[in-house]
C-alpha positions, 0 to 999 in steps of 0.5 A, spaced: 500 500 500 503 506 497 504 511 503 499 517 503 502 524 503 500 528 509 498 535 507 499 541 512 492 544 514 494 550 512 495 548 505 489 545 504 482 548 501 478 552 506 472 548 509 466 549 503 471 551 498 474 546 493 481 545 491 483 549 485 487 546 479 494 550 478 492 551 471 486 555 473 490 559 478 495 560 472 490 562 467 486 567 472 492 570 474 495 571 467 488 574 465 489 579 470 496 581 469 496 581 462 489 586 462 492 591 467 499 590 464 497 593 458 495 600 461 503 601 462 502 604 455 498 610 458 502 611 464 508 612 459 505 616 455 502 620 461 509 621 464 512 623 458 507 628 457 508 631 464 515 632 462 519 626 465 524 623 461 524 616 459 529 614 464 525 617 470 518 614 467 521 607 467 524 608 474 518 610 477 515 603 474 521 599 476 521 602 483 514 604 485 510 599 481 503 601 484 499 604 478 494 609 481 500 612 485 504 613 479 498 616 475 497 621 481 504 623 481 505 625 474 498 628 474 500 633 479 507 634 476 503 635 469 499 640 473 505 644 475 505 642 482 510 642 487 514 635 487 514 634 494 506 635 494 505 631 488 510 625 492 505 626 498 499 625 494 502 619 491 504 616 497 497 617 500 494 613 494 499 608 495 498 607 503 492 602 502 497 597 499 500 597 507 493 594 509 493 589 503 500 587 506 498 585 513 493 580 510 497 577 505 503 576 509 499 571 514 495 568 508 502 567 504 506 566 510 513 567 506 520 566 509 523 572 511 528 572 506 522 572 501 518 578 504 522 584 502 521 582 494 514 580 495 512 586 498 514 590 492 508 586 488 503 587 493 498 591 489 490 591 488 491 586 483 495 581 486 491 582 493 485 580 489 487 574 485 491 571 492 485 572 496 480 569 491 484 562 492 481 557 497 488 554 500 495 557 501 498 553 495 494 556 490 494 563 493 502 563 493 501 561 485 496 566 484 500 571 487 507 569 484 504 569 477 500 575 477 505 579 480 511 577 475 506 577 469 504 584 471 511 587 473 514 585 467 508 587 462 507 594 466 515 595 465 515 593 458 509 597 456 511 603 460 518 603 456 514 603 449 509 608 451 514 613 454 518 612 447 512 613 443 510 619 446 517 622 445 517 620 438 510 624 437 512 630 441 507 634 445 502 629 447 496 634 448 496 635 440 494 628 440 490 628 446 494 623 449 494 627 455 487 624 457 490 617 456 492 616 463 486 618 467 481 615 462 485 608 463 485 609 471 477 610 471 476 604 466 480 600 472 476 603 477 469 603 475 468 596 475 470 596 483 465 600 485 460 595 487 456 598 493 453 604 494 458 606 500 463 605 494 460 609 489 458 615 494 465 615 496 468 616 489 462 621 487 464 625 493 472 625 492 470 627 485 466 633 488 472 635 492 477 635 486 472 639 482 471 644 487 478 645 490 482 644 483 481 651 481 483 654 488 489 650 491 496 648 489 496 642 484 497 635 488 493 638 494 486 636 491 488 629 491 490 629 498 483 632 500 479 627 496 482 622 500 477 625 506 471 622 502 472 615 504 472 616 512 467 621 511 462 616 508 464 611 513 463 615 518 456 617 516 454 610 515 457 608 522 452 613 525 446 611 521 447 603 523 448 605 530 442 609 530 438 603 526 440 599 532 438 603 537 431 604 534 430 597 533 429 595 541 424 601 541 420 599 535 419 592 538 417 595 545 411 599 541 409 593 537 409 588 543 404 594 547 400 594 541 
């Protein structure tokens, strides 16, 4: 009788979630990596239009590698913003990755030597693919394939976009200065699935439109970040009010 291999509990699928074939994990991860990686063209064009050199543009993608933060940085610079203000806005946009990292660290449980390299790939897309997996083995595979394919393709398309924009000259003449915001909105829109998310996004847009004409470039991005906590605060107050009113409603029904 062949010896049975003992699979650690942490590697098994969660209760109620069937194990997922490696081929399916790789297929899904590559789909995300390729689809999002192609938008590096838009970043390359936008960055060149903001006045950054090809080398500076590629360095941002290689070293920063978080699309929303990169677009926020070059967008603020294109509007004439102070580099420090632009960097601060980009930092706050990318701060969400730290929260992803806390969840993924426990889920992946990588060795200490691997964690610094894995941290560079902690972004929206790798977090989404990883957390959708039923077990640790699939999570590690999904994270690695998504991160690797997206990192390679994003940097290649960034280079292509920057070189293309440099060859074309003034990106505003061709209307390519709108490519970055258009791609970012296209990536963001499908993620707004709940009312709270849509309201927060809408309030952020309002804050940007109101403050953009009167504040220095980069500052409106920082202020728009206040939309999320404001909406969550209002939602929390409503939920507490509903919970408080519920016992009184039940008492009135009992008395009647």
